[in-house]
N, C-alpha and C positions, 0 to 999 in steps of 0.2 A: 055063628062060633068061627067059621073060616076068617072072615074079616075082623073079626075079634083080635085073632092070634098075627095076621097080617098088621094090623094096627100095634099092636105091641110089640113085635118084631122093629117096625119101621121105628118107632119113638125111641127104642132102647138103640138101634145104631145110628142114630142121629143125635147121639151126647155131644160130639163135638161141633154140631153144627144148630146152635139153639136156634136161629132162624127157621130154617128145615124143621126143626123139630117144633114147633110154634104154628109151621102154615101145616103140619097134617095132623094138629091138634082138632079133636073132633069138636071143640066150641070156639074156635079160631073166630075172632070177629074184625070186621074192617079197622075198628077203634085200634086193636092190639099190632095189626100190620102197620098202619100208620105211626104209632107212637115207635115202634122198633125202628122204623124207617127216620124219624125224627132224630131219633138217640145215636141211629148208627150211620146215617147217611144213603141216599138213594142206590150209590153204588153197590152196597148190600144186595142188591136184588138180582146182581148179575155173580155173586160167590156160587163156586159150586162145590159139592161135597166131595170127599175124597174118594169115596167106595163107587159112587154109581155117576159120578159128573153131572146130577142137578141141580137144577137152581132152586130157589125157593119157590117160583113160581111152576117148577114142574111138581113139587109137591103139593103145592096148594091146588093145582088143577086134578092131583091124584084123591085128593081128598074128597069123597062124595059128600060130605057134611059143608062143607065151604061154603059160605054164600057168595052169590054172585058178585055183591058189593065189596067183597073182600078182595077177590081176584080182581077186581076191576082197579082196587086201591093199589095193589103190588104193580097191576101191569102199568097204571098211571105213572108210575114211579119209575119206571125204566122199560120201553117197552122192547128195546132190544134182545130181554130174556123171553120173550115168546117165539123168538127162532132160533135161540139157543138148543143145541144138539146135546144129549146125555149120551152115556156110553151105549147105549141099547139104538143110537141114531133117532129119538124120537124128542119131539118137541113138546112144550108145555100144552099146544093145540091137540096133539095125540092124544096126551094122556086125559084132557078135558073130555075129548069125544068119548072115550071110552070109560070115564069116571063119575065125570058132573057135566052135563049136560047144559046144566043153566049158566054153569063157569063158562063152557065152548059160549053160547051165546052171549055171556058178558065180554068177553077177550075180543071176537069179532066186531061186536057193537064199539068196544074202547078203538079197536085198529079204525073201523069206518069213520068215527068221530073224529080221530088222529088225521086222517087223511085229510078229510073234510075242512077240518080246521086248517090243515098245512097248504090244501089249494086255496082257503081262502086267504090265509096270510101272502102266499105268493100273489093273486091279483090283489089285494092291496098294495102290495111293497110295486108291483109294477103300475099301478094308477097313481102312488105317488111320485114314481119314477118319472112317467110321463108327465103330471105336472109342474114338476119341478123344470124338466127339459123345455117343457111349452113354455112355462114363465121366465125363465132365462132368455130364451128366443126371443120373447117378446121384449124384454129389457134391451137386449142389444140391439135390434132392431128399430 
């Protein structure tokens, strides 16, 4: 009963923030998140509401019904949002820990995958630079 009252309160206090409201909907899907991002661009993932300083990812992380794939979809659109602090000095990771453990695992996995991908990209760049450098030296000599 108290969860229902909190949900109702949150939904009505987010009337001016449609993306936030969508993210706290109990039936939110990754398709809805993706469609919103396509229509409004990925920067909408960093918009904060005027009352609490929360991003849509904060709201999604607080939503105990949000599937991990919807959280991953939003996280992948703009990973900076995962480190955004709200007015309570909490990140989406803090809320996911408390309200959506599956979402927390999804966020951590997404961050690890991004880090590994970036490391591989850096390695590829280094290999390309070394190859080009070696190739230039061979032509000169």
